[in-house]
N, C-alpha and C positions, 0 to 999 in steps of 0.2 A: 698562624702568621707570627712572625716573629717580629716582636717591638724592638726598635733601639733601646739598649741598657741607659735606664735613667732613675735609678732609684734614689730616692731622696732620702736622706737618714731619718731614721724615726717616720717614715712615711710607707704606706702601702701603695706598691706601683707595680703594674701591668706589665710582664715581660712578653707574654705570648697570647694567643687565642685560636681557637677552632670552633667549628661549630657548636658544638655542647661543652667545650673546656676552656677555661681560663687559667692561665698560671700568673699567681700574684707572688711576689717576693719569694720565688723558686718554688711553690707549692701550686700543685696542679687541683683544681675545683671543678668538679663535675655537676655540681646542684646549685639552683640558684641563690643568689647571695646578694647583700647590699655592703659596699664599699665606701669609706670616707678616707681621707688620708691617715687618720688615725683610730678608725675602728672597723672592723670585719665582722659582719652579721652572717655565720655560716646558715645552710639550710633553710633560706629563707622559703618560706611554704607557699611558693608560686610556680608551678611548673609548666604554665603554658599562661598566656594573657587572658583567655577565657576565664582562667581562676583567679584572677587579682580583684580584690574585693577593697574597700574603704580601710576595712581594718588593718589590712598588710601594710598601709601606708605611713602606720604610727611610728614604727620604729625609723623611717626615713626623717619624718618630721622631728623628732626627739634629737637629731644630730644638728639641727638648727642650721642648715647648709645654706650657702649663697646661691647655689645652683645645684639643683637635681636632674639628673639624666637617668633614663628608662631605656633599658637596653630589651629588644624584643625579639631576640634571634638572628637568624639569617636574612630577615627582611625586616624593614621599617614596617611596623603595624600599630595603629593609634588604638589606645585602649577607648572603651565607651565613654559616651559624654559625662555620665556621672562618676566617673572616677577623675576625670580631666578637670571637672568642677569641684571635685572635693580638694584638690591641688589649690585650686584658685580660693575657696571657701577659707581655707588656712593660710592663704597670703604667700603661696610659694607657686613660681613658674616651674614646669617641667619642660624639657626637651626629650623627644622620642626618637629614638636612631636605632638602626641594627647593631649588633655588638661589636662588630670591627670599627664602626664609627665611634661607638660608645667608649672602648678601650683607649683609642687614638685621643679623643676630647678628654677623657679622665686624666689622663698622662699629662698632656698639654697645661690643663687647669691646676693641676698640683703643682708641676713646675713653677707656674705662676704665683704660686702662694694661696689659691684660692681654696675655699671650703667647699669642697663638692662631695655630694652623695651620689652615688651610682647604683642604681637597683638591676642587676643582672637577672633576666628570666631565660634560664638554661631549661630546654625541654628534656626529658628523661624519654630515651626512646626504648 
């Protein structure tokens, strides 16, 4: 699905998404990644929600975001309670959603000037 063109100068913006790919600033990504307005971490080593462990979250926490979004693919699936608890222990809330909702929400928050971190789990087929 194509999203409205809204690239903010010097920010990462999502232009389009499909089941297992995302277009960010005109480049297509097919592997899991972590994104903020000013940073892109490619090849985040989480290829399914079942692989998500607490050590995978540190790169997100290091961004010191106001909001953390977690995209779980085509469907919204919540991570295990120990993962959600780790966000809380570190003082961060997390919004879990499907990839499409994550893309739209991310762009809105960036347009509002919010410091958001978005983690995309893109399953490898």
